[in-house]
C-alpha positions as CSV (number, residue, x, y, z in Angstrom):
1,X,139.3,111.3,166.6
2,X,142.2,110.6,164.3
3,X,141.9,109.3,160.8
4,X,143.1,105.8,161.6
5,X,141.1,105.6,164.8
6,X,137.9,106.6,162.8
7,X,138.7,103.9,160.2
8,X,139.2,101.2,162.9
9,X,135.8,102.1,164.4
10,X,134.2,102.1,160.9
11,X,135.7,98.6,160.2
12,X,134.1,97.2,163.4
13,X,130.7,98.3,162.0
14,X,131.2,96.9,158.5
15,X,129.0,93.9,157.8
16,X,131.1,90.8,157.4
17,X,134.3,92.5,158.7
18,X,137.2,90.2,158.1
19,X,138.9,88.3,160.9
20,X,142.4,89.4,162.0
21,X,145.0,88.2,159.6
22,X,142.6,88.2,156.6
23,X,142.1,90.6,153.7
24,X,139.9,90.9,150.6
25,X,141.8,89.8,147.4
26,X,140.8,88.9,143.9
27,X,140.8,85.2,143.4
28,X,140.4,84.0,139.8
29,X,141.0,80.2,140.1
30,X,139.7,77.7,142.7
31,X,141.2,74.2,142.8
32,X,139.1,71.5,144.4
33,X,141.2,68.7,146.0
34,X,140.4,65.2,146.9
35,X,141.6,64.1,150.3
36,X,144.6,62.3,148.7
37,X,145.7,65.6,147.1
38,X,144.6,64.8,143.6
39,X,142.8,67.5,141.6
40,X,139.1,66.9,141.5
41,X,138.0,70.2,139.9
42,X,139.4,73.5,138.6
43,X,136.9,76.3,138.6
44,X,137.4,79.6,136.8
45,X,135.8,82.1,139.2
46,X,136.1,85.1,136.8
47,X,133.0,86.8,135.6
48,X,132.3,88.7,132.3
49,X,133.3,88.2,128.7
50,X,136.7,88.1,126.9
51,X,139.5,90.2,128.3
52,X,137.2,92.1,130.6
53,X,136.6,89.2,132.9
54,X,137.1,90.1,136.6
55,X,137.9,87.9,139.6
56,X,135.7,88.1,142.7
57,X,137.0,89.3,146.1
58,X,137.5,86.6,148.7
59,X,138.7,86.9,152.3
60,X,142.1,85.2,152.3
61,X,145.1,85.3,154.6
62,X,146.7,88.8,154.6
63,X,149.1,89.1,151.6
64,X,152.8,89.6,152.3
65,X,154.4,92.9,151.2
66,X,156.6,92.3,148.2
67,X,159.3,94.6,146.9
68,X,162.0,92.9,144.8
69,X,162.3,89.7,146.8
70,X,160.5,86.4,146.7
71,X,157.8,86.1,149.4
72,X,154.9,83.6,149.1
73,X,151.5,84.0,150.6
74,X,149.9,81.5,152.9
75,X,147.3,79.1,151.4
76,X,146.9,81.1,148.2
77,X,148.9,83.1,145.7
78,X,149.3,83.8,142.0
79,X,150.0,80.8,139.6
80,X,153.7,81.5,139.5
81,X,154.0,80.8,143.2
82,X,151.4,78.1,143.6
83,X,151.8,76.2,140.3
84,X,155.0,77.3,138.8
85,X,153.2,78.7,135.7
86,X,153.3,82.3,134.4
87,X,152.5,84.1,131.2
88,X,155.7,86.2,131.4
89,X,159.4,85.3,130.8
90,X,159.4,83.3,134.0
91,X,163.0,84.1,134.9
92,X,162.5,83.3,138.6
93,X,159.2,81.3,138.5
94,X,160.9,78.1,139.5
95,X,162.3,79.8,142.7
96,X,158.9,81.4,143.5
97,X,157.2,78.0,143.3
98,X,159.9,76.4,145.4
99,X,159.5,79.1,148.0
100,X,155.7,78.5,148.1
101,X,156.2,74.7,148.5
102,X,158.9,75.1,151.1
103,X,156.8,77.5,153.2
104,X,153.8,75.2,153.3
105,X,155.9,72.1,154.0
106,X,157.1,74.0,157.1
107,X,153.7,75.4,158.1
108,X,151.7,72.2,157.5
109,X,154.2,69.7,158.9
110,X,152.4,67.6,161.5
111,X,148.9,68.9,160.7
112,X,146.1,66.3,160.9
113,X,143.5,68.6,159.3
114,X,142.2,66.8,156.1
115,X,142.2,70.0,154.1
116,X,145.7,71.0,155.0
117,X,147.0,67.5,154.5
118,X,145.4,67.4,151.1
119,X,147.1,70.6,150.1
120,X,150.5,69.3,151.3
121,X,150.0,66.1,149.3
122,X,149.0,68.2,146.2
123,X,152.2,70.3,146.5
124,X,154.4,67.1,146.9
125,X,152.9,65.6,143.7
126,X,152.6,68.7,141.6
127,X,154.9,69.7,138.7
128,X,154.6,72.8,136.5
129,X,154.2,70.6,133.4
130,X,150.8,69.6,134.8
131,X,149.4,73.1,134.1
132,X,147.7,72.1,130.9
133,X,144.3,71.4,129.4
134,X,141.8,70.2,130.1
135,X,142.0,71.4,133.7
136,X,143.9,74.6,133.1
137,X,143.5,77.3,130.4
138,X,146.3,79.5,129.3
139,X,144.5,82.6,130.3
140,X,144.5,81.4,133.9
141,X,148.2,82.1,134.1
142,X,149.0,84.8,136.7
143,X,145.6,84.7,138.3
144,X,145.4,84.2,142.1
145,X,144.7,80.6,143.1
146,X,142.9,79.3,146.2
147,X,142.0,75.8,147.3
148,X,139.0,73.9,148.7
149,X,138.3,70.3,149.6
150,X,136.1,69.1,146.8
151,X,133.4,67.9,149.3
152,X,133.2,71.5,150.6
153,X,133.7,73.4,147.4
154,X,130.1,73.7,146.3
155,X,129.2,75.0,149.8
156,X,131.9,77.8,149.3
157,X,134.0,76.6,152.2
158,X,137.6,77.2,151.2
159,X,140.7,75.7,152.6
160,X,141.7,79.0,154.2
161,X,138.3,79.2,156.0
162,X,138.8,76.0,157.9
163,X,139.4,76.3,161.7
164,X,142.9,74.7,161.4
165,X,143.8,77.2,158.7
166,X,142.6,80.2,160.8
167,X,144.6,78.9,163.8
168,X,147.6,78.6,161.5
169,X,147.2,82.2,160.3
170,X,146.8,83.5,163.8
171,X,149.8,81.6,165.1
172,X,151.8,83.0,162.2
173,X,150.8,86.6,163.1
174,X,151.8,86.2,166.7
175,X,155.2,84.6,165.8
176,X,156.0,87.5,163.4
177,X,155.7,90.2,166.0
178,X,158.8,91.6,167.7
179,X,158.9,94.1,170.5
180,X,155.8,95.5,172.2
181,X,154.6,99.1,172.6
182,X,151.5,101.1,173.3
183,X,149.3,101.2,170.1
184,X,148.7,104.7,169.1
185,X,145.1,103.8,168.0
186,X,143.9,101.5,170.7
187,X,146.0,102.8,173.6
188,X,146.8,99.2,174.7
189,X,150.2,97.6,175.0
190,X,151.0,94.7,172.7
191,X,152.8,93.5,169.6
192,X,153.5,96.1,166.9
193,X,153.0,95.7,163.1
194,X,156.3,96.4,161.4
195,X,154.7,96.6,158.0
196,X,151.1,97.6,157.5
197,X,148.9,96.0,154.8
198,X,148.7,97.7,151.4
199,X,145.9,100.1,150.5
200,X,144.5,99.3,147.0
201,X,142.1,101.1,144.7
202,X,143.4,104.6,144.9
203,X,143.0,106.1,141.4
204,X,146.4,106.4,139.7
205,X,148.2,104.4,142.4
206,X,150.3,101.3,142.0
207,X,148.5,98.0,141.4
208,X,150.3,96.4,144.4
209,X,148.9,99.2,146.6
210,X,150.4,101.8,148.8
211,X,150.8,102.8,152.4
212,X,149.7,105.7,154.6
213,X,152.1,104.7,157.4
214,X,155.5,103.7,156.0
215,X,159.2,104.1,157.0
216,X,161.5,102.7,154.4
217,X,164.6,104.9,154.7
218,X,166.9,105.7,157.6
219,X,166.1,109.4,157.2
220,X,162.5,108.7,158.3
221,X,163.4,106.7,161.4
222,X,164.2,108.0,164.9
223,X,165.3,106.9,168.3
224,X,166.6,103.6,167.0
225,X,163.2,102.4,165.8
226,X,162.8,100.7,162.5
227,X,159.8,100.4,160.1
228,X,156.5,100.4,162.0
229,X,158.2,100.9,165.4
230,X,158.3,104.6,164.6
231,X,154.5,104.8,164.7
232,X,153.5,101.9,166.8
233,X,150.2,100.4,165.7
234,X,149.0,96.9,166.7
235,X,148.6,94.3,163.9
236,X,144.8,94.2,164.6
237,X,144.4,97.9,164.3
238,X,146.6,98.0,161.1
239,X,144.4,95.3,159.5
240,X,141.3,97.1,160.6
241,X,142.1,100.6,159.2
242,X,143.5,99.2,155.9
243,X,140.5,96.7,155.7
244,X,138.0,99.6,156.0
245,X,139.9,101.6,153.4
246,X,140.1,98.7,151.0
247,X,136.4,98.1,151.4
248,X,135.5,101.7,150.9
249,X,137.7,102.0,147.9
250,X,136.1,99.2,145.9
251,X,134.2,100.5,142.9
252,X,130.7,99.5,144.0
253,X,131.1,100.1,147.8
254,X,128.7,103.1,147.9
255,X,131.4,104.9,149.9
256,X,133.6,106.2,147.2
257,X,133.6,109.2,144.7
258,X,136.4,110.6,142.6
259,X,137.2,114.3,143.0
260,X,139.9,115.1,140.5
261,X,143.0,113.1,141.5
262,X,141.5,112.5,145.0
263,X,139.9,109.1,145.6
264,X,137.4,110.2,148.2
265,X,135.8,107.8,150.7
266,X,133.1,108.7,153.2
267,X,131.2,107.0,156.0
268,X,128.8,107.9,158.7
269,X,128.8,107.0,162.4
270,X,125.5,107.0,164.2
271,X,123.5,105.0,166.7
272,X,120.7,104.9,164.2
273,X,121.8,102.8,161.2
274,X,119.0,104.1,159.0
275,X,120.1,107.7,159.6
276,X,123.7,106.8,158.9
277,X,122.7,105.2,155.6
278,X,120.6,108.2,154.7
279,X,123.5,110.6,155.4
280,X,125.8,108.5,153.2
281,X,123.3,108.5,150.4
282,X,122.8,112.3,150.6
283,X,126.5,113.0,150.6
284,X,127.0,110.7,147.6
285,X,124.2,112.5,145.7
286,X,125.8,115.9,146.7
287,X,129.1,115.3,145.0
288,X,128.8,112.2,142.7
289,X,125.4,113.5,141.5
290,X,124.0,110.0,140.7
291,X,120.6,110.0,139.1
292,X,117.8,109.5,141.7
293,X,115.8,106.5,140.5
294,X,112.4,105.3,141.5
295,X,113.6,103.3,144.5
296,X,112.0,104.6,147.7
297,X,115.3,105.1,149.5
298,X,116.7,107.0,146.5
299,X,113.7,109.2,146.4
300,X,114.1,110.0,150.1
301,X,117.8,111.0,149.4
302,X,116.7,113.2,146.6
303,X,114.1,115.0,148.7
304,X,116.5,115.6,151.5
305,X,119.2,117.0,149.1
306,X,116.7,119.3,147.4
307,X,115.5,120.7,150.7
308,X,119.1,121.4,151.8
309,X,119.8,123.2,148.5
310,X,116.7,125.3,149.1
311,X,118.2,126.5,152.4
312,X,115.9,124.6,154.8
313,X,117.4,123.6,158.1
314,X,117.9,119.9,158.8
315,X,116.3,120.4,162.2
316,X,113.0,121.3,160.5
317,X,112.6,118.1,158.3
318,X,115.3,115.6,159.4
319,X,116.3,116.3,163.0
320,X,118.1,112.9,163.2
321,X,120.6,114.1,160.6
322,X,121.4,117.4,162.2
323,X,123.5,116.3,165.2
324,X,122.8,112.6,165.5
325,X,125.2,111.6,162.7
326,X,129.0,112.0,162.8
327,X,130.3,112.2,159.2
328,X,133.8,111.4,158.0
329,X,135.4,112.2,154.5
330,X,138.9,111.3,153.5
331,X,140.6,112.3,150.2
332,X,143.5,110.1,149.1
333,X,145.9,110.5,146.2
334,X,148.8,108.4,145.0
335,X,152.4,109.3,145.8
336,X,154.8,106.6,144.4
337,X,154.5,103.6,146.8
338,X,152.7,105.8,149.4
339,X,149.2,107.3,149.7
340,X,148.9,111.0,150.3
341,X,146.1,112.6,152.4
342,X,144.5,115.3,150.3
343,X,141.9,116.3,152.9
344,X,140.1,115.0,156.0
345,X,136.7,116.1,157.3
346,X,135.1,115.0,160.5
347,X,132.1,116.8,161.9
348,X,128.3,116.6,162.5
349,X,126.4,116.0,159.3
350,X,124.4,119.2,160.0
351,X,127.6,121.2,159.6
352,X,128.4,119.4,156.4
353,X,124.9,120.1,155.1
354,X,125.2,123.8,155.9
355,X,128.6,124.1,154.2
356,X,127.2,122.3,151.1
357,X,124.1,124.6,151.1
358,X,126.4,127.6,151.1
359,X,128.5,126.2,148.3
360,X,125.3,125.6,146.2
361,X,124.0,129.1,146.8
362,X,127.3,130.7,145.8
363,X,127.4,128.6,142.6
364,X,123.9,129.8,141.4
365,X,124.0,131.6,138.1
366,X,121.5,132.7,135.5
367,X,121.1,131.2,133.1
368,X,122.1,128.0,134.8
369,X,124.1,125.1,133.3
370,X,122.2,122.5,131.4
371,X,122.4,120.3,134.5
372,X,120.8,122.3,137.4
373,X,123.5,121.0,139.9
374,X,126.5,119.7,138.1
375,X,128.8,117.3,140.0
376,X,132.0,118.7,141.4
377,X,134.1,116.6,139.0
378,X,132.3,118.3,136.1
379,X,133.3,121.7,137.5
380,X,136.9,120.5,137.8
381,X,136.9,119.5,134.1
382,X,136.4,123.2,133.4
383,X,139.9,123.8,134.9
384,X,141.6,121.1,132.7
385,X,143.1,121.5,129.3
386,X,141.2,119.4,126.7
387,X,138.5,118.7,129.3
388,X,140.4,115.7,130.5
389,X,140.3,114.5,134.1
390,X,144.0,113.7,134.1
391,X,144.8,117.3,133.2
392,X,143.1,118.8,136.3
393,X,145.9,120.8,138.1
394,X,147.5,118.7,140.9
395,X,146.2,119.4,144.4
396,X,143.4,121.7,143.1
397,X,140.7,119.2,143.6
398,X,141.7,118.4,147.1
399,X,142.1,122.1,148.1
400,X,138.7,123.0,146.6
401,X,137.0,120.0,148.2
402,X,138.5,120.9,151.6
403,X,137.2,124.5,151.3
404,X,133.7,123.3,150.4
405,X,133.5,120.8,153.3
406,X,134.9,123.2,155.9
407,X,133.4,126.5,154.7
408,X,136.8,128.2,154.3
409,X,138.1,130.3,151.4
410,X,138.5,128.7,148.0
411,X,142.0,128.2,146.7
412,X,143.3,131.2,144.8
413,X,144.8,128.8,142.2
414,X,141.2,128.1,141.2
415,X,140.7,131.7,140.2
416,X,143.9,131.9,138.2
417,X,143.2,128.5,136.5
418,X,139.7,129.4,135.4
419,X,140.7,132.8,134.1
420,X,143.6,131.1,132.2
421,X,141.3,128.5,130.7
422,X,138.7,131.1,129.6
423,X,141.5,133.0,127.8
424,X,143.0,129.9,126.2
425,X,139.8,128.2,125.2
426,X,137.8,131.3,124.3
427,X,134.9,129.7,126.2
428,X,132.9,131.6,128.8
429,X,130.3,129.1,130.0
430,X,127.9,128.8,132.9
431,X,130.1,126.5,135.0
432,X,133.2,128.6,134.7
433,X,131.3,131.8,135.5
434,X,129.6,130.1,138.5
435,X,133.1,129.3,139.8
436,X,134.2,132.9,139.4
437,X,131.0,134.1,141.1
438,X,131.6,131.8,144.1
439,X,135.2,133.0,144.4
440,X,134.2,136.6,144.4
441,X,131.6,136.1,147.1
442,X,133.6,133.9,149.5
443,X,137.2,135.2,148.9
444,X,136.6,138.8,148.1
445,X,133.3,139.3,150.0
446,X,131.7,140.9,146.9
447,X,128.0,141.3,146.3
448,X,127.8,139.6,143.0
449,X,124.5,139.4,141.0
450,X,123.1,136.0,140.0
451,X,121.7,137.4,136.8
452,X,122.2,140.6,134.8
453,X,122.3,143.6,137.0
454,X,122.0,146.8,135.0
455,X,122.9,148.9,138.1
456,X,126.2,147.2,138.9
457,X,129.0,149.8,138.7
458,X,132.1,147.7,138.9
459,X,134.3,148.6,136.0
460,X,135.3,145.0,135.2
461,X,131.6,144.0,135.1
462,X,130.7,146.9,132.9
463,X,133.5,146.2,130.5
464,X,132.4,142.6,130.2
465,X,128.9,143.8,129.4
466,X,130.3,146.3,126.8
467,X,132.4,143.6,125.2
468,X,129.4,141.3,124.9
469,X,127.5,144.2,123.3
470,X,130.2,144.8,120.8
471,X,130.2,141.1,119.9
472,X,126.4,141.3,119.5
473,X,126.8,144.3,117.1
474,X,129.3,142.3,115.1
475,X,127.0,139.3,114.8
476,X,124.1,141.6,113.8
477,X,126.2,143.1,111.0
478,X,128.1,140.0,109.7
479,X,126.0,137.1,110.9
480,X,127.0,134.3,113.2
481,X,129.0,132.3,110.7
482,X,132.1,134.5,110.6
483,X,135.4,132.7,110.9
484,X,136.4,134.5,114.1
485,X,134.4,136.8,116.4
486,X,135.9,139.5,118.5
487,X,135.6,137.1,121.4
488,X,137.9,134.6,119.6
489,X,140.4,137.3,118.8
490,X,140.3,139.7,121.7
491,X,138.6,138.2,124.8
492,X,141.9,137.5,126.7
493,X,143.4,140.9,126.0
494,X,140.2,142.8,126.6
495,X,139.7,141.2,130.0
496,X,143.3,141.8,131.2
497,X,144.4,145.0,129.4
498,X,141.3,146.8,128.3
499,X,143.0,150.0,127.1
500,X,144.9,148.1,124.4
501,X,141.8,146.7,122.9
502,X,138.6,148.7,123.6
503,X,139.5,151.7,121.5
504,X,140.0,149.3,118.5
505,X,136.7,147.6,119.3
506,X,134.9,150.9,119.5
507,X,136.1,151.8,116.0
508,X,135.1,148.4,114.7
509,X,131.7,148.7,116.3
510,X,131.0,152.0,114.5
511,X,131.5,150.2,111.2
512,X,129.3,147.3,112.3
513,X,126.6,149.7,113.5
514,X,126.6,151.5,110.2
515,X,126.0,148.2,108.4
516,X,123.2,147.2,110.9
517,X,121.6,150.6,110.3
518,X,121.2,149.8,106.6
519,X,119.5,146.5,107.3
520,X,117.5,147.4,110.5
521,X,117.6,151.0,111.6
522,X,115.6,150.3,114.7
523,X,117.9,147.6,115.9
524,X,120.9,149.9,115.4
525,X,119.2,152.4,117.7
526,X,118.8,149.7,120.4
527,X,122.4,148.6,120.2
528,X,123.7,152.2,120.4
529,X,121.4,152.8,123.4
530,X,122.8,149.7,125.1
531,X,126.4,150.8,124.5
532,X,125.5,154.3,125.7
533,X,123.8,153.1,128.9
534,X,126.9,151.0,129.8
535,X,129.3,153.8,129.2
536,X,127.2,156.2,131.4
537,X,127.7,153.8,134.3
538,X,131.5,154.3,134.1
539,X,133.0,156.6,136.8
540,X,132.9,160.1,135.4
541,X,136.2,161.9,134.9
542,X,138.1,158.6,134.6
543,X,139.4,156.8,131.6
544,X,136.7,154.2,130.9
545,X,139.3,151.8,129.8
546,X,142.0,151.1,132.5
547,X,145.4,149.9,131.5
548,X,144.9,146.6,133.4
549,X,142.4,144.7,135.4
550,X,143.1,142.7,138.6
551,X,142.2,139.1,138.8
552,X,139.2,140.0,140.8
553,X,138.0,142.5,138.1
554,X,138.8,139.9,135.4
555,X,136.4,137.5,137.1
556,X,133.7,140.3,137.1
557,X,134.5,140.9,133.4
558,X,133.7,137.3,132.7
559,X,130.5,137.5,134.8
560,X,129.4,140.7,133.1
561,X,130.1,139.3,129.6
562,X,128.1,136.1,130.4
563,X,125.1,138.0,131.8
564,X,124.9,140.5,128.9
565,X,125.6,137.9,126.2
566,X,122.8,135.6,127.5
567,X,120.5,138.6,127.9
568,X,120.6,139.0,124.1
569,X,119.8,135.3,123.7
570,X,117.0,135.5,126.3
571,X,115.2,138.2,124.5
572,X,115.6,136.4,121.2
573,X,116.2,139.7,119.3
574,X,116.0,139.4,115.5
575,X,118.5,141.9,114.1
576,X,116.7,142.0,110.8
577,X,113.5,143.3,112.4
578,X,112.9,146.9,113.1
579,X,111.0,147.7,116.2
580,X,110.9,148.1,119.9
581,X,113.5,145.6,121.1
582,X,115.1,147.0,124.2
583,X,118.4,146.0,125.6
584,X,118.8,148.5,128.4
């Protein structure tokens, strides 16, 4: 099933799915009208305190697409259009208000509906100078405004909800359509949407929203078709797929996570609604890593997720999730006025669970990160300068997420980026090493140890261990409060071009061992033994320090360094104490 067809199907399952011609928009001000058109009440719908107040989402007639022209919405709009009041310079506010009034005089002419008649009377009597206290506050300027008959306002029946208003919207939709064609989503012939509704809520995107389907230049058009005629989609289908996306992209929808620059939405399709909800909860916990609270449903999600991570088959403990749930994941990123597709996954939830289990297994490392299963966005921060989300390399998040979901090779840019950050930051931590380990297993088919493996003979791994031992020798001789350790000075060069660095490190280590011997002869013996054992593992007859290491061996260097370094910490060796501490 295509992306848009899947979204249309999801929209039909959404609780309270909007009627054709309507969309969810933020409405900050509600004006209650008497039947004669006079203002009975002005309600500030925004919630919160101070400048952080937010307007609630209401289903209103589909907004028009604005570029640089003046185009009013039907039965609602921002204060500049509805009331002729704005907080800005207002260079064309008068024209915007005139356009709103003119549109509604035309649309509402001849209507006998009390609500629509009241709105027409209000617009005939209104002047922008009437936007003043006590009814209107200055901070209401530029908020979206809707209307209600005062007698229906407290029952939350708005003017655009009345039967006459809905008929008006439907008639307007039909009148706006041009030629007919077969809809690519439904397969039925009918009117075609020339412009699709905007998609809002994509992180980093334009406030006005963007489009997945858009043709705004002659170069994009073909066979004489213009705009939406190049990819015929019915108005109902266009509203449905954008409505589903806009619902999923809202902050608290429960169907959205942020993966780098990719706003990721997900939904399940199953005959069993309970199983679909469980699958969505498990996926959200997989990648968003929300804390599992004491709610029964949350506990159930946590149990399922833990059993997946342990390698248990879904068939054994949740057969309904294995093949009874179809799962969809869509990654979106901004691209000027458009929305780019970063990745798309559609498969049985069982396949997704298996691919996630494999990812979790590959990322296991000892000692583990402070969090046993860090969220993917935290791993991505390890690829970003200054640990800032906006500095995650473009496209990397989407490519990595796609590889995790589909079980394919990880992007090689991930390897290069992590190695670069380790050299630049002088930081070799659990999450970075876990990424390198996973890359070595999946992309290079290496047998890579989870914890320290004294018998591993890869030269990169051995050199990483040796480097950590030299660092430990320095710490034992000089203490841990030196201005710069050998890791701070030489890690990047040692991991890329060992021959240039290790002979120097070996000489420095001899001096450090001499100093350690004066303080703790027994510990000096242990360190010398550790260095000797590592050197013995090197291939005989070869220079133990190659001129350069490949990216693959640099990753193993980092892994060996991490394992050996933490082995010293694990054993809690006191360098001032003589005795039987063993490091081999």
